[in-house]
C-alpha positions, 0 to 999 in steps of 0.5 A, a space after each residue: 247091372 240091369 240084367 244081373 238085377 233082372 236075373 235075380 228078380 226072376 229067381 225071386 219070383 220063381 222062389 228058387 232058393 237053391 240059387 241064393 249063392 249065385 244071386 248074391 254074387 249077381 247082386 254084388 255085380 249089379 250094385 258095382 255096375 250101378 255105382 259105376 254108371 250112376 256115380 256114388 250115391 247116384 249123383 251122376 244119374 240125378 244130374 243127367 235126369 234133372 234131379 228126378 228120382 227115376 232111379 229109386 225103383 231100381 234101388 228098391 228092387 236091388 235092396 229088397 233082393 239083397 235083404 232077401 238073400 241076406 235073410 236066407 243066408 242067416 245074416 239078419 242084421 244085413 237083411 234088416 238094414 237092406 229091407 229098411 233102406 228099400 222101404 224108405 226108398 219105396 216111401 219116397 
């Protein structure tokens, strides 16, 4: 999942809007992979990390990118939700 997230981050940093369809699929794979490895709502990861929130940065990036992809695909409600969630995690 980290590689998927990093690839989409590169698309974002390069401002490569032509890759949005691929970016959305990669983000879905990243979210599924993080859920499989971290557990639902990151419970497994937090148990292993002694309740530290080291994974928040990953989810901030994931949700930020999901929001950007949703916005450019015309799904403003999903974009608003993803960006709001990313912002609240960032504030933590």
